[in-house]
C-alpha positions as CSV (number, residue, x, y, z in Angstrom):
1,M,18.3,71.5,-3.6
2,A,20.0,72.2,-7.0
3,Q,23.4,71.1,-8.1
4,T,24.3,74.1,-10.2
5,Q,28.0,73.3,-11.0
6,I,27.9,70.2,-13.1
7,H,30.8,70.4,-15.5
8,W,30.9,66.8,-16.8
9,D,27.5,67.1,-18.6
10,Q,28.7,69.5,-21.3
11,H,31.4,67.0,-22.3
12,I,29.0,64.2,-23.2
13,P,29.0,63.7,-27.0
14,L,25.3,64.3,-27.5
15,P,23.4,67.4,-28.7
16,K,21.6,69.5,-26.1
17,L,17.9,69.1,-26.9
18,A,14.9,70.9,-25.6
19,P,13.0,68.8,-23.1
20,L,10.2,67.9,-25.5
21,H,12.5,67.1,-28.3
22,A,14.6,64.9,-25.9
23,K,11.5,63.0,-24.8
24,I,10.4,62.4,-28.4
25,T,13.9,61.2,-29.3
26,V,14.0,58.7,-26.4
27,A,10.5,57.5,-27.2
28,L,11.4,56.9,-30.8
29,V,14.5,54.9,-29.8
30,A,12.3,52.8,-27.6
31,L,9.9,52.3,-30.4
32,L,12.6,51.4,-32.9
33,C,14.1,48.8,-30.6
34,F,10.9,46.8,-30.0
35,I,8.5,47.7,-32.9
36,N,9.1,44.3,-34.6
37,S,7.4,42.5,-31.7
38,Y,4.0,44.2,-32.4
39,D,2.6,41.3,-34.4
40,G,4.0,38.5,-32.2
41,D,1.9,35.6,-30.8
42,F,0.9,34.9,-27.2
43,V,4.0,33.1,-25.9
44,F,5.2,31.2,-22.8
45,D,3.4,32.6,-19.6
46,D,1.0,34.5,-21.8
47,S,-1.0,31.3,-22.2
48,E,-1.7,31.1,-18.5
49,A,-2.0,34.8,-17.7
50,I,-4.1,35.8,-20.7
51,V,-5.3,33.0,-23.0
52,N,-6.5,30.7,-20.2
53,N,-7.4,33.5,-17.7
54,K,-11.2,33.7,-17.4
55,D,-10.9,37.1,-15.7
56,L,-10.3,38.7,-19.1
57,N,-13.6,37.5,-20.5
58,P,-16.3,40.2,-20.3
59,A,-18.8,37.5,-19.2
60,T,-16.8,37.0,-16.0
61,P,-17.8,39.4,-13.2
62,L,-15.5,42.3,-12.9
63,N,-15.2,41.7,-9.1
64,N,-13.3,38.5,-9.8
65,I,-10.2,40.6,-10.8
66,W,-10.0,41.9,-7.2
67,R,-10.4,38.4,-5.7
68,N,-8.0,36.4,-7.9
69,D,-4.3,36.4,-8.5
70,F,-2.5,37.5,-11.7
71,W,-3.1,34.0,-13.3
72,G,-6.9,33.9,-12.5
73,S,-6.7,31.6,-9.5
74,N,-8.4,32.4,-6.3
75,L,-6.0,33.9,-3.8
76,S,-7.2,31.6,-1.1
77,S,-6.2,28.5,-3.2
78,N,-3.1,26.6,-2.2
79,N,-2.0,26.6,-5.8
80,S,-2.1,30.4,-6.0
81,H,1.2,32.3,-6.6
82,K,-0.3,35.1,-4.5
83,S,0.7,37.6,-7.2
84,Y,-2.0,40.3,-6.7
85,R,-2.0,42.6,-9.8
86,P,-5.6,43.6,-10.5
87,L,-4.7,46.8,-12.4
88,T,-2.6,44.9,-14.8
89,V,-5.3,42.3,-15.3
90,L,-7.8,45.1,-15.9
91,T,-5.7,46.4,-18.8
92,F,-5.6,42.9,-20.3
93,R,-9.4,42.9,-20.0
94,L,-9.6,46.3,-21.7
95,N,-7.4,44.9,-24.5
96,Y,-9.8,42.0,-24.9
97,L,-12.8,44.3,-25.0
98,M,-11.3,46.7,-27.5
99,A,-10.1,43.9,-29.9
100,G,-13.3,41.9,-29.5
101,G,-11.3,38.8,-28.4
102,L,-7.8,37.4,-27.8
103,H,-5.9,39.2,-30.6
104,P,-2.3,39.7,-29.6
105,V,-1.5,42.7,-31.7
106,G,-3.4,45.1,-29.4
107,F,-1.7,43.7,-26.4
108,H,1.8,44.1,-27.9
109,V,1.1,47.6,-29.2
110,L,0.1,48.8,-25.8
111,N,3.3,47.2,-24.2
112,I,5.5,49.0,-26.8
113,G,3.7,52.3,-26.2
114,L,4.1,52.0,-22.4
115,H,7.8,51.4,-22.7
116,S,8.2,54.4,-24.9
117,L,6.2,56.5,-22.4
118,I,8.2,55.2,-19.5
119,S,11.5,55.8,-21.3
120,S,10.6,59.5,-22.0
121,L,9.5,60.0,-18.4
122,M,12.8,58.6,-17.2
123,L,14.4,61.8,-18.6
124,D,12.6,63.7,-15.8
125,M,13.8,61.3,-13.1
126,F,17.4,61.3,-14.4
127,S,17.4,65.0,-14.7
128,I,16.4,65.4,-11.0
129,L,18.6,62.6,-9.6
130,L,21.6,63.7,-11.6
131,G,21.2,67.5,-11.6
132,G,19.0,68.3,-8.6
133,L,15.6,69.9,-8.1
134,A,15.4,73.6,-8.9
135,Y,12.9,76.0,-10.4
136,D,13.1,79.3,-12.2
137,I,11.1,82.4,-11.2
138,N,8.2,81.1,-13.3
139,G,8.0,77.8,-11.5
140,K,9.5,75.8,-14.4
141,R,11.9,73.1,-13.4
142,L,15.5,73.6,-14.5
143,D,17.5,70.9,-16.2
144,H,21.2,71.1,-15.3
145,V,22.1,67.8,-17.0
146,A,20.3,67.9,-20.3
147,K,22.9,65.7,-22.0
148,G,23.5,63.3,-19.1
149,S,19.8,62.7,-18.7
150,L,19.3,62.2,-22.5
151,L,22.2,59.7,-22.6
152,A,20.7,57.8,-19.6
153,G,17.3,57.9,-21.1
154,I,18.5,56.5,-24.5
155,L,20.5,53.7,-22.7
156,F,17.3,52.8,-20.7
157,A,15.1,52.9,-23.8
158,A,17.5,50.6,-25.7
159,H,18.6,48.2,-23.0
160,P,18.1,44.6,-24.3
161,V,17.3,43.3,-20.8
162,H,13.9,44.9,-21.2
163,T,12.9,42.7,-24.0
164,E,11.0,40.2,-21.8
165,S,9.0,43.0,-20.2
166,V,8.1,44.7,-23.5
167,A,7.8,41.8,-26.0
168,G,6.3,39.4,-23.5
169,I,2.7,40.5,-22.8
170,V,2.8,39.4,-19.1
171,G,5.7,42.0,-18.8
172,R,2.8,44.5,-18.7
173,A,3.0,44.2,-15.0
174,D,6.6,45.5,-14.9
175,L,5.7,48.3,-17.3
176,L,2.7,49.5,-15.4
177,C,4.6,49.2,-12.1
178,A,7.4,51.3,-13.5
179,L,5.0,53.9,-14.8
180,F,3.3,54.4,-11.4
181,F,6.8,54.2,-9.8
182,Q,7.8,57.2,-11.9
183,L,4.6,59.1,-11.2
184,S,5.0,58.5,-7.5
185,F,8.5,59.8,-7.5
186,L,7.7,62.9,-9.7
187,T,4.7,63.6,-7.5
188,Y,6.9,63.5,-4.4
189,C,9.2,66.0,-6.1
190,K,6.3,68.4,-6.6
191,A,5.9,68.6,-2.8
192,F,9.0,70.8,-2.8
193,R,8.0,73.1,-5.5
194,G,7.7,76.0,-3.1
195,G,11.1,75.3,-1.5
196,S,12.6,73.0,1.1
197,E,11.5,75.0,4.1
198,R,9.0,73.0,6.3
199,E,6.1,75.4,5.9
200,K,6.4,75.5,2.1
201,I,6.3,71.7,1.6
202,S,2.9,70.3,0.5
203,I,1.8,67.2,2.4
204,H,-1.0,66.7,-0.2
205,W,1.6,65.9,-2.9
206,I,3.3,63.4,-0.5
207,A,0.0,61.7,0.2
208,L,-0.7,61.5,-3.5
209,S,2.7,60.0,-4.0
210,V,1.9,57.2,-1.5
211,L,-1.4,56.6,-3.3
212,L,0.5,56.2,-6.6
213,C,2.8,53.8,-4.8
214,A,-0.3,51.8,-3.9
215,A,-1.3,51.8,-7.6
216,A,2.2,50.6,-8.5
217,M,1.8,47.7,-6.1
218,L,-1.6,46.8,-7.7
219,C,0.4,46.4,-10.9
220,K,3.3,44.5,-9.4
221,E,4.6,44.0,-5.8
222,Q,7.9,45.7,-6.7
223,G,6.1,49.1,-6.7
224,I,6.5,49.4,-2.9
225,T,10.2,50.2,-3.4
226,V,9.5,53.7,-4.7
227,L,9.0,54.8,-1.1
228,G,12.6,53.9,-0.4
229,V,13.8,55.9,-3.5
230,N,11.6,58.9,-2.4
231,A,13.1,58.7,1.1
232,A,16.7,58.6,-0.2
233,F,15.9,61.5,-2.6
234,D,14.6,63.6,0.3
235,V,17.5,62.9,2.6
236,L,20.3,63.4,0.0
237,L,18.9,66.1,-2.3
238,I,16.2,68.0,-0.5
239,C,17.9,68.1,3.0
240,N,21.5,67.7,1.6
241,V,22.4,65.3,4.4
242,N,26.0,64.0,4.4
243,V,25.3,60.4,5.5
244,F,28.9,59.7,6.4
245,E,29.3,62.9,8.5
246,L,25.9,62.3,10.1
247,G,26.8,58.8,11.0
248,H,30.2,59.9,12.4
249,R,28.5,62.5,14.6
250,V,25.9,60.1,15.8
251,F,28.6,57.6,16.6
252,L,30.4,60.3,18.6
253,R,27.1,61.2,20.3
254,K,27.1,64.7,18.8
255,K,23.5,64.4,17.5
256,A,21.4,66.9,19.2
257,A,22.1,69.7,16.7
258,D,21.6,67.3,13.8
259,V,18.2,66.1,15.1
260,S,17.0,69.7,15.5
261,V,17.9,70.4,11.9
262,L,16.1,67.3,10.7
263,V,13.0,68.3,12.7
264,R,13.2,71.9,11.5
265,T,13.2,70.9,7.8
266,G,10.4,68.4,8.4
267,L,12.4,65.5,7.2
268,L,11.5,63.2,10.1
269,T,7.8,64.0,9.5
270,R,8.0,63.1,5.9
271,L,10.0,60.0,6.5
272,A,7.4,59.0,9.1
273,L,4.6,59.5,6.6
274,L,6.5,57.4,4.1
275,A,7.1,54.7,6.7
276,L,3.5,54.7,7.8
277,G,2.2,54.5,4.2
278,G,4.6,51.7,3.4
279,T,3.7,49.7,6.5
280,S,0.0,50.1,5.8
281,L,0.4,49.0,2.2
282,L,2.5,46.0,3.3
283,Y,-0.1,45.0,5.9
284,V,-3.0,45.2,3.4
285,R,-1.0,43.2,0.9
286,W,-0.2,40.6,3.6
287,R,-3.9,40.3,4.4
288,I,-4.9,40.0,0.7
289,M,-2.3,37.3,0.3
290,G,-3.9,35.3,3.0
291,T,-1.2,36.0,5.6
292,G,1.0,33.3,4.0
293,P,3.7,33.4,1.3
294,P,3.2,31.3,-1.9
295,A,4.6,27.8,-1.9
296,F,7.5,27.3,-4.4
297,T,9.3,24.1,-5.2
298,E,13.0,23.3,-5.2
299,V,13.2,23.5,-9.0
300,D,11.9,27.1,-8.9
301,N,14.7,28.3,-6.7
302,P,17.1,25.6,-5.6
303,A,19.4,27.8,-3.6
304,S,16.6,28.7,-1.2
305,F,16.3,25.0,-0.3
306,A,20.1,24.5,0.4
307,E,20.5,23.2,3.9
308,N,23.9,24.8,4.4
309,I,23.2,28.5,5.2
310,F,26.7,29.5,4.0
311,L,26.3,27.9,0.6
312,R,22.8,29.3,0.4
313,I,24.3,32.8,0.9
314,V,27.0,32.1,-1.7
315,N,24.5,31.0,-4.3
316,Y,22.3,34.0,-3.6
317,N,25.3,36.3,-4.2
318,Y,26.2,34.3,-7.4
319,Y,22.6,35.1,-8.6
320,Y,23.2,38.8,-7.9
321,S,26.4,38.7,-10.0
322,L,24.4,37.1,-12.8
323,N,21.9,39.8,-12.7
324,A,24.7,42.4,-12.7
325,W,26.2,40.7,-15.7
326,L,22.9,40.9,-17.6
327,L,22.9,44.6,-17.1
328,L,26.5,44.9,-18.2
329,C,26.4,42.5,-21.1
330,P,22.8,41.7,-22.1
331,W,23.8,39.3,-24.8
332,W,22.9,35.9,-23.3
333,L,19.2,36.2,-22.6
334,C,16.8,33.4,-21.8
335,F,13.1,33.1,-21.1
336,D,13.7,30.8,-18.1
337,W,16.8,30.3,-15.9
338,S,15.5,27.5,-13.6
339,M,15.9,23.7,-13.7
340,G,19.7,23.3,-13.9
341,C,20.3,26.4,-16.1
342,V,22.4,27.8,-13.1
343,P,23.9,24.7,-11.3
344,L,24.2,25.2,-7.5
345,I,27.6,26.1,-6.1
346,K,28.2,23.2,-3.6
347,S,31.8,24.0,-2.6
348,T,33.8,27.1,-1.7
349,F,36.4,25.9,-4.2
350,D,34.0,26.3,-7.1
351,W,35.6,28.9,-9.5
352,R,32.2,30.7,-9.8
353,T,32.6,32.1,-6.3
354,L,35.0,34.6,-7.9
355,W,32.0,36.4,-9.5
356,P,30.3,37.3,-6.2
357,L,33.7,38.5,-4.9
358,L,34.2,40.7,-7.9
359,L,30.7,42.1,-7.6
360,W,31.2,43.0,-4.0
361,C,34.6,44.6,-4.7
362,I,32.9,46.8,-7.3
363,L,30.0,47.6,-5.0
364,I,32.2,48.4,-2.1
365,G,34.3,50.7,-4.3
366,L,31.2,52.5,-5.4
367,I,29.8,52.7,-1.9
368,S,33.0,54.1,-0.6
369,Q,33.0,56.8,-3.2
370,A,29.3,57.5,-2.6
371,V,29.9,57.9,1.2
372,C,33.4,59.2,1.6
373,S,34.1,61.4,-1.5
374,Q,34.9,65.0,-0.9
375,D,32.9,66.0,-3.9
376,S,29.3,66.4,-2.6
377,Q,27.8,66.2,-6.1
378,R,29.6,62.8,-6.7
379,R,28.4,61.6,-3.3
380,R,24.8,62.4,-4.1
381,T,24.8,61.1,-7.6
382,L,26.5,57.8,-6.8
383,T,24.3,57.2,-3.8
384,L,21.1,57.9,-5.6
385,G,22.3,55.8,-8.6
386,L,23.0,52.9,-6.2
387,V,19.6,53.4,-4.5
388,L,17.8,53.3,-7.9
389,L,19.8,50.2,-8.8
390,V,19.5,48.2,-5.6
391,V,16.2,49.2,-3.9
392,P,13.8,48.1,-6.7
393,F,15.7,44.7,-6.8
394,L,15.2,44.0,-3.1
395,P,11.9,42.1,-3.4
396,A,13.7,39.7,-5.8
397,C,16.8,39.1,-3.7
398,N,15.5,36.3,-1.4
399,L,16.4,38.3,1.7
400,F,12.8,38.9,2.9
401,F,11.1,35.8,1.4
402,R,11.7,33.0,-1.0
403,V,11.0,34.0,-4.7
404,G,9.9,31.6,-7.4
405,F,12.8,32.0,-9.8
406,V,16.6,31.9,-10.1
407,V,17.2,34.8,-12.4
408,A,14.4,36.8,-14.1
409,E,15.2,39.5,-16.6
410,R,11.9,41.2,-16.0
411,V,12.7,42.2,-12.4
412,L,15.6,44.2,-13.7
413,Y,13.4,46.7,-15.6
414,L,13.5,49.3,-12.8
415,S,16.9,48.5,-11.5
416,S,18.3,49.0,-15.0
417,A,17.4,52.7,-14.6
418,G,20.0,53.0,-11.8
419,Y,22.6,51.2,-13.9
420,C,21.9,53.6,-16.9
421,M,22.2,56.6,-14.6
422,L,25.5,55.4,-13.2
423,L,26.8,54.6,-16.7
424,A,25.8,58.0,-18.1
425,Y,27.5,59.7,-15.1
426,S,30.7,57.6,-15.8
427,V,30.7,58.5,-19.5
428,G,30.4,62.2,-18.6
429,H,33.4,62.0,-16.3
430,C,35.4,60.0,-18.7
431,C,34.8,62.5,-21.5
432,C,35.6,65.3,-19.1
433,R,38.8,63.7,-17.7
434,W,40.1,62.2,-20.9
435,S,39.2,64.9,-23.4
436,K,42.1,64.0,-25.7
437,Y,40.4,60.6,-26.3
438,K,37.0,62.2,-26.9
439,K,36.7,60.8,-30.5
440,L,37.4,57.3,-29.2
441,L,34.9,57.7,-26.4
442,R,32.3,59.0,-28.9
443,T,32.9,56.1,-31.2
444,S,32.6,53.6,-28.3
445,L,29.4,55.1,-27.1
446,A,27.9,55.1,-30.6
447,S,28.9,51.5,-31.0
448,L,27.4,50.5,-27.6
449,L,24.1,52.1,-28.5
450,C,24.1,50.4,-31.9
451,V,24.8,47.0,-30.3
452,Y,22.0,47.6,-27.8
453,M,19.5,48.5,-30.5
454,A,20.5,45.6,-32.7
455,R,20.3,43.2,-29.8
456,C,16.9,44.5,-28.8
457,Y,15.7,44.1,-32.4
458,L,17.0,40.5,-32.6
459,R,15.7,39.5,-29.2
460,S,12.2,41.0,-29.7
461,H,12.0,39.1,-32.9
462,Q,12.8,35.9,-31.0
463,W,9.9,36.7,-28.7
464,R,7.4,36.8,-31.6
465,S,6.7,33.0,-31.5
466,E,7.2,30.2,-29.0
467,Q,9.2,28.2,-31.6
468,S,11.9,31.0,-32.0
469,L,11.8,31.9,-28.2
470,F,12.3,28.3,-27.0
471,T,14.9,27.3,-29.5
472,S,16.9,30.5,-28.8
473,A,17.3,29.3,-25.2
474,L,19.0,26.1,-26.1
475,S,22.4,27.8,-26.7
476,V,22.1,29.9,-23.5
477,C,20.9,27.3,-21.1
478,P,21.6,23.8,-22.6
479,L,21.3,22.3,-19.1
480,N,17.9,23.7,-18.5
481,A,15.3,20.8,-18.6
482,K,12.4,23.3,-18.9
483,V,13.9,24.7,-22.1
484,H,14.0,21.2,-23.6
485,Y,10.5,20.5,-22.3
486,N,9.1,23.7,-23.9
487,V,10.9,23.0,-27.2
488,G,9.5,19.5,-27.2
489,K,6.0,20.7,-26.4
490,N,6.1,23.3,-29.2
491,L,7.2,20.6,-31.6
492,A,4.4,18.2,-30.5
493,D,1.8,21.0,-30.8
494,R,3.0,21.4,-34.4
495,G,2.7,17.7,-35.1
496,N,6.4,16.8,-35.1
497,T,6.2,14.1,-32.5
498,N,9.5,12.4,-33.5
499,A,11.5,15.5,-32.7
500,A,9.4,16.2,-29.6
501,I,10.3,12.8,-28.2
502,V,14.0,13.6,-28.4
503,Y,13.6,16.8,-26.4
504,Y,11.3,15.3,-23.9
505,R,13.8,12.5,-23.3
506,E,16.5,15.0,-22.8
507,A,14.4,17.0,-20.3
508,V,13.9,13.8,-18.3
509,R,17.6,13.0,-18.5
510,L,18.6,16.4,-17.2
511,H,15.9,16.4,-14.5
512,P,14.9,12.8,-13.7
513,T,11.9,13.9,-11.5
514,Y,10.4,16.2,-14.2
515,V,6.9,14.7,-14.0
516,H,5.4,17.0,-16.7
517,A,8.0,15.9,-19.3
518,M,7.2,12.3,-18.3
519,N,3.5,12.9,-18.7
520,N,3.8,14.5,-22.1
521,L,6.3,11.9,-23.3
522,G,4.0,9.1,-22.1
523,N,1.1,10.7,-24.0
524,I,3.1,10.7,-27.3
525,L,4.2,7.1,-26.8
526,K,0.6,6.2,-26.0
527,E,-0.5,7.6,-29.4
528,R,2.3,5.7,-31.1
529,N,1.0,2.5,-29.4
530,E,4.2,2.1,-27.4
531,L,2.1,1.3,-24.4
532,V,4.6,-0.5,-22.1
533,E,7.1,2.3,-22.0
534,A,4.2,4.9,-21.7
535,E,2.9,3.0,-18.7
536,D,6.3,2.9,-17.1
537,L,6.8,6.7,-17.5
538,L,3.3,7.6,-16.2
539,A,3.6,5.2,-13.3
540,K,6.9,6.8,-12.4
541,A,5.4,10.3,-12.7
542,V,2.5,9.5,-10.2
543,H,5.0,7.8,-7.9
544,I,7.1,11.0,-7.8
545,Q,4.0,13.3,-7.5
546,P,1.1,11.3,-6.2
547,D,-1.4,14.2,-6.6
548,F,-0.6,14.6,-10.4
549,A,-4.2,14.1,-11.6
550,A,-3.5,14.4,-15.4
551,A,-0.8,11.7,-15.1
552,W,-3.2,9.4,-13.3
553,M,-5.8,9.9,-16.0
554,N,-3.3,9.2,-18.8
555,L,-2.0,6.2,-16.9
556,G,-5.6,4.9,-16.8
557,I,-6.0,5.4,-20.6
558,V,-2.8,3.4,-21.2
559,Q,-3.8,0.6,-18.8
560,N,-7.2,0.4,-20.4
561,S,-5.5,0.0,-23.8
562,L,-3.4,-2.8,-22.2
563,R,-6.6,-4.3,-21.0
564,K,-5.6,-3.9,-17.3
565,F,-9.1,-2.8,-16.5
566,K,-9.0,-3.0,-12.7
567,E,-5.8,-0.9,-12.6
568,A,-7.2,1.5,-15.1
569,E,-10.4,2.1,-13.0
570,Q,-8.3,2.7,-9.9
571,S,-6.1,5.2,-11.8
572,Y,-9.1,7.1,-13.0
573,W,-10.6,7.3,-9.5
574,N,-7.2,8.5,-8.2
575,A,-7.3,11.3,-10.8
576,I,-10.8,12.3,-9.7
577,R,-9.8,12.2,-6.0
578,F,-7.0,14.7,-6.6
579,R,-9.0,16.9,-9.0
580,K,-12.7,16.9,-8.1
581,K,-13.9,18.6,-11.2
582,Y,-12.3,16.6,-13.9
583,P,-14.8,16.0,-16.8
584,D,-12.3,14.5,-19.2
585,C,-11.5,11.8,-16.6
586,Y,-15.1,11.0,-16.2
587,Y,-15.4,10.7,-20.0
588,N,-12.5,8.2,-20.1
589,L,-13.9,6.3,-17.1
590,G,-17.1,5.9,-19.1
591,R,-15.2,4.5,-22.0
592,L,-13.6,1.9,-19.6
593,Y,-17.1,0.9,-18.4
594,V,-18.3,0.4,-22.0
595,D,-15.4,-2.0,-22.5
596,L,-16.5,-3.8,-19.3
597,N,-20.2,-3.8,-20.5
598,R,-21.1,-1.8,-17.4
599,H,-23.4,0.4,-19.5
600,L,-25.2,2.1,-16.6
601,D,-21.9,3.1,-15.0
602,A,-20.7,4.4,-18.3
603,L,-23.9,6.6,-18.7
604,N,-23.4,7.9,-15.2
605,A,-19.8,8.7,-15.8
606,W,-20.6,10.6,-19.0
607,R,-23.5,12.4,-17.3
608,N,-21.0,13.6,-14.6
609,A,-18.7,14.8,-17.4
610,T,-21.5,16.9,-18.9
611,V,-22.6,18.3,-15.5
612,L,-19.0,19.5,-14.9
613,K,-18.5,20.6,-18.5
614,P,-21.9,21.2,-20.3
615,D,-20.2,21.6,-23.7
616,H,-18.4,18.2,-23.5
617,S,-19.4,17.1,-27.0
618,L,-17.8,13.6,-26.8
619,A,-19.6,12.7,-23.6
620,W,-23.0,13.8,-25.0
621,N,-22.4,12.0,-28.2
622,N,-21.2,8.8,-26.6
623,M,-24.4,8.7,-24.4
624,V,-26.5,9.0,-27.5
625,I,-24.5,6.2,-29.3
626,L,-24.6,3.9,-26.3
627,L,-28.3,4.3,-25.8
628,D,-28.8,3.8,-29.6
629,N,-26.7,0.6,-29.6
630,T,-28.5,-0.8,-26.6
631,G,-32.0,-0.2,-28.1
632,N,-33.0,2.7,-25.8
633,L,-34.0,4.8,-28.7
634,A,-36.5,7.0,-26.9
635,Q,-33.9,7.9,-24.2
636,A,-31.3,8.4,-26.9
637,E,-33.6,10.9,-28.6
638,V,-34.1,12.8,-25.3
639,I,-30.4,13.0,-24.6
640,G,-29.6,14.1,-28.2
641,R,-32.1,16.9,-28.2
642,E,-30.8,18.0,-24.7
643,A,-27.3,18.1,-26.1
644,L,-28.2,20.1,-29.1
645,K,-29.7,22.8,-26.9
646,L,-26.3,23.3,-25.4
647,L,-24.3,22.6,-28.6
648,P,-26.6,23.7,-31.5
649,N,-23.8,23.5,-34.1
650,D,-22.2,20.2,-33.2
651,H,-22.4,18.1,-36.3
652,T,-21.4,14.8,-34.6
653,I,-24.4,15.0,-32.2
654,M,-26.7,15.9,-35.2
655,F,-25.4,12.8,-36.9
656,S,-26.0,10.5,-34.0
657,L,-29.4,11.9,-33.3
658,A,-30.3,11.6,-37.0
659,N,-29.5,7.9,-36.8
660,V,-31.7,7.5,-33.8
661,L,-34.6,9.3,-35.4
662,G,-34.2,7.2,-38.6
663,K,-34.6,4.0,-36.5
664,L,-37.7,5.5,-34.9
665,Q,-39.0,6.1,-38.5
666,K,-39.1,9.9,-37.9
667,Y,-37.7,10.2,-41.4
668,E,-38.3,13.9,-42.0
669,E,-36.6,15.0,-38.7
670,S,-33.8,12.6,-39.3
671,E,-33.2,14.0,-42.8
672,S,-33.2,17.5,-41.4
673,F,-30.4,16.7,-38.9
674,F,-28.4,14.9,-41.5
675,L,-28.6,17.8,-43.9
676,Q,-27.7,20.3,-41.1
677,A,-24.7,18.2,-40.2
678,L,-23.6,18.1,-43.9
679,R,-23.9,21.9,-44.2
680,I,-21.4,22.2,-41.3
681,Y,-19.2,19.3,-42.5
682,P,-19.9,18.6,-46.1
683,N,-17.1,16.1,-46.6
684,S,-18.3,13.5,-44.1
685,A,-18.4,10.2,-45.9
686,S,-20.3,8.5,-43.0
687,C,-22.9,11.2,-42.9
688,H,-23.6,10.9,-46.7
689,G,-23.6,7.1,-46.3
690,N,-26.1,7.1,-43.4
691,L,-28.3,9.7,-45.1
692,A,-28.3,7.3,-48.1
693,V,-29.4,4.5,-45.9
694,L,-32.3,6.7,-44.6
695,Y,-33.4,7.5,-48.1
696,H,-33.1,3.8,-49.0
697,R,-35.5,2.9,-46.1
698,W,-37.7,5.8,-46.9
699,G,-38.1,4.7,-50.5
700,K,-36.3,7.7,-52.1
701,M,-34.1,5.6,-54.3
702,E,-32.6,8.4,-56.5
703,L,-31.6,10.4,-53.4
704,A,-30.2,7.3,-51.8
705,K,-28.1,6.6,-54.9
706,K,-26.8,10.2,-55.0
707,H,-25.6,10.1,-51.4
708,Y,-24.1,6.6,-51.7
709,E,-22.1,7.8,-54.6
710,L,-20.9,10.9,-52.7
711,S,-19.9,8.7,-49.7
712,L,-17.9,6.3,-51.9
713,K,-16.3,9.3,-53.6
714,L,-15.1,10.6,-50.3
715,D,-14.2,7.2,-48.9
716,P,-14.1,4.3,-51.3
717,D,-13.4,1.9,-48.5
718,A,-16.3,3.0,-46.2
719,P,-17.5,-0.2,-44.5
720,G,-20.9,-1.4,-45.7
721,T,-21.5,1.5,-48.1
722,R,-20.4,-0.4,-51.2
723,D,-22.6,-3.4,-50.3
724,N,-25.6,-1.1,-49.7
725,Y,-25.0,0.7,-52.9
726,D,-24.8,-2.5,-54.9
727,M,-28.0,-3.7,-53.3
728,L,-29.7,-0.4,-54.2
729,Q,-28.3,-0.6,-57.7
730,R,-29.7,-4.2,-58.2
731,K,-33.1,-3.0,-56.9
732,L,-33.1,-0.1,-59.2
733,D,-32.2,-2.3,-62.2
734,Q,-35.0,-4.7,-61.2
735,L,-37.5,-1.8,-61.1
736,Y,-36.3,-0.5,-64.5
737,R,-36.8,-4.0,-66.0
738,T,-40.3,-4.5,-64.5
739,T,-41.5,-1.0,-65.4
740,P,-43.3,-1.0,-68.7
741,P,-41.9,1.4,-71.4
């Protein structure tokens, strides 16, 4: 099982460290590369997977984690991405519990810690895959490639392509999957601790390895691929099978002796166990998914929708070459590679077809060396390196099912281990063969590591906020409409609507059917009172996507402002038809009915809004105000008190209820609610003004004067307040004149 003669390892320009010291070194490198992301915000997909995911809330039943997908949607829903990762969500929930809420620091610190742990454990994997599996007489595993595994481990710890997985909190799925992937592999290796003879191999360790594979799958689907790595390790290292020679003999029908050897060593039994375990896990996963793959759109993965199969294959291979380039030169990194970032290859004369050809030339060269080399150690190392590079990438390659992305840096987290292993092996051989250039090689290697670490530090800094993350993508993917959309959305959220409009328009120009950009742009134009253009954009959005409920509601708001009441009502009902539980739409429908003097319909619409969303403050408040304005004071009081039971600290409802109680001459209760509202919002001019009116009616003139003056100080132009104050002042002057000295 061991590869005892490994000469290239001693030529690697690194010190030979004890195993513990090597692991600490690699963990520190990983920590240094990504430590500056520890205080970052929730960015990009974190908002959906964490901030808006109710499964993280301790009030949500824990069982929901096992019924919902990674984003908190029910797996049976048509909108579910079918990404079943309950163990990952469970760690998010633990972060929430430990921090007492959604505080990103704890989430980031755990991600950084996981990457450091994984990087240190990679040393054990690299040591076995590069140097073989052997133990001394005390049962301690021997490390024949201490320098080679250390170099591969440092390269893995500092590879910039890992930034998305480490600095982005949703990358926790990749980290946990990688951790259980490693544990499954290392557990499988323990099965051979007693030797490679059939009777000395422990089936229990193999069974535990399959269970750990299941745990990896519960973190991310990619975890199933560890079974393929385990099988390759067993064939190539444990049983020392020469794949080329075996294939040659099978082809020549000289296979009886070979099969007997495979049976005698128990290889076929172990492979059968791995196959059975993998098949069972895939079947269970398929049932959980609802026996149907997720539905992705053309913008998610345009190549998979190409009608010409040849061009589809060409584009898939171009995507593979882009992934390979990210491993080789991880300088141009982007949070999203969809929506025109990688234009489709539509002709065989496109110059970009050279990249897939170059990739396959390199792969064929490596495969030929891995299969046909006379050096058995080279065969095994190259084959296992290619297995570790390619097998974890298979779920993302579009061969078995359509995936929802073009390129995703996070899916390279495990595959990069194979790349780092092959690179370390290549460095060792170069140092061994070209010893006279050893100083140059040492300098080049040191420079590469420094560049990697600097790039990690810079990129993880960009992941600290959405502003820096989104703007960094503009130079990498200037044709990506989603990049411009996200930059625009971030600017709009920070109040810079003028700049946001520019980016939203560019997103629509790059992708003319980008309905979300149209919707957001229409909203901004609506707020700027540019209603005609807003209506055109929103009407186009719902024409492109008729079930876009939010766009229907926003179109209704614009049409209402344009006094197109009939069209507005129809738009609101369309929104409700496509989204049954839509409290905000019911609220806006109620406002439309008020404009049409359909007061009962307005009250019913607002009541529906509060049923769907009991804490809908605006709907409750509008009901109280409408009932107050129409003279239904008793009913207004009932509604106001009902609202305050659900929203006991809502100062707007306190204010409205206080007005109602004042009209009902319940002065003391009215005063109490006004004062409560002012304790919550002391700078409310209207609240001071209406409290002054109450005191005025109540006959408490000095208090009325005090609050009139406070109201006018906060808002000198408050309507009616100046007149009421002047009236009070005249009355007080009259009282002073008629009062005897």
